[in-house]
C-alpha positions in Angstrom: -54.6 55.2 -6.6 -55.3 57.6 -9.9 -53.5 60.5 -8.0 -50.5 58.0 -7.4 -50.1 56.9 -11.1 -50.3 60.6 -12.2 -47.3 61.6 -9.6 -45.4 58.8 -10.8 -46.0 59.8 -14.5 -45.0 63.4 -13.8 -41.8 62.3 -11.8 -40.6 59.9 -14.8 -41.3 63.0 -17.1 -39.4 65.3 -15.1 -36.8 62.6 -14.3 -36.4 62.6 -18.4 -36.1 66.3 -18.3 -33.5 66.4 -15.5 -31.5 63.9 -17.3 -31.3 65.9 -20.7 -30.4 69.2 -18.4 -26.9 70.6 -18.4 -25.1 71.2 -15.0 -23.1 74.3 -17.0 -26.6 75.7 -18.0 -29.1 74.9 -15.1 -32.5 74.3 -16.0 -35.3 76.0 -13.7 -38.7 74.6 -14.6 -41.8 76.8 -12.8 -44.5 74.7 -11.6 -48.0 75.5 -9.9 -48.9 73.8 -6.8 -51.1 70.8 -8.1 -51.1 68.1 -6.0 -49.1 65.9 -8.2 -46.5 68.8 -8.4 -46.0 69.4 -4.6 -46.2 65.6 -3.6 -42.6 65.3 -5.4 -40.2 64.5 -2.7 -37.6 67.0 -1.6 -34.9 64.4 -2.0 -35.5 63.6 -5.4 -35.7 67.4 -6.1 -32.3 67.7 -4.4 -30.7 64.8 -6.5 -32.1 66.6 -9.8 -30.4 69.7 -8.6 -27.2 68.3 -7.7 -26.8 65.8 -10.4 -28.4 67.5 -13.2 -28.5 71.3 -12.4 -32.2 71.0 -12.7 -34.5 73.0 -10.1 -38.3 72.9 -9.9 -39.4 76.3 -8.5 -43.3 76.7 -7.4 -45.7 79.6 -8.0 -46.9 81.1 -4.7 -49.8 79.5 -3.3 -52.6 81.7 -5.2 -51.2 83.5 -8.4 -53.0 83.1 -11.3 -51.4 86.2 -12.8 -48.5 84.2 -13.1 -49.8 81.3 -14.4 -50.5 81.4 -18.3 -53.3 79.1 -18.2 -55.2 80.8 -16.0 -54.5 83.6 -18.4 -56.3 81.5 -21.2 -59.5 80.8 -18.5 -59.6 84.3 -18.3 -59.8 84.9 -22.3 -62.6 82.1 -22.4 -64.7 83.2 -19.2 -64.7 87.1 -20.3 -64.3 87.0 -24.3 -65.3 83.8 -25.5 -68.6 83.3 -24.5 -69.8 81.5 -27.6 -66.9 78.9 -27.1 -69.5 76.2 -26.1 -70.8 76.1 -29.5 -67.2 75.8 -30.9 -65.7 72.4 -32.5 -62.5 71.3 -31.8 -60.8 72.9 -34.6 -62.1 76.2 -33.7 -61.6 75.9 -30.3 -57.6 74.7 -31.1 -57.2 77.6 -33.6 -58.3 80.2 -31.0 -56.2 78.8 -28.3 -53.1 78.8 -30.7 -54.0 82.3 -31.6 -54.1 83.4 -28.1 -50.9 81.8 -26.9 -49.0 83.0 -30.1 -50.0 86.7 -28.9 -48.7 86.1 -25.3 -45.4 88.6 -24.6 -46.3 90.7 -27.8 -49.9 91.8 -27.7 -50.9 90.3 -24.5 -48.4 91.2 -21.8 -47.9 90.3 -18.0 -48.0 93.3 -15.8 -46.8 93.1 -12.4 -46.8 96.6 -11.6 
């Protein structure tokens, strides 16, 4: 039941994004293959694409190098070993700092 509720919440959220999209400037939303993402019906995705220019693109089944959150987990695992003792404020500061550096100091390389 909980999974169904999450899937419905995701669909409602994506519907709101689709409705704000412009057919003149299509929107491409990249998603991982979480169960609640993959469960979105194909006919619903087709309507979003045709009516709103809103397209869902799914990452390959296992592609941690393409998923920004995986980069955060890697940082936490290998560089933030003390993070278990951090309070919420310090953790938020570290995560914000890391995400602010993506694309400048921290870059993805697929070569």
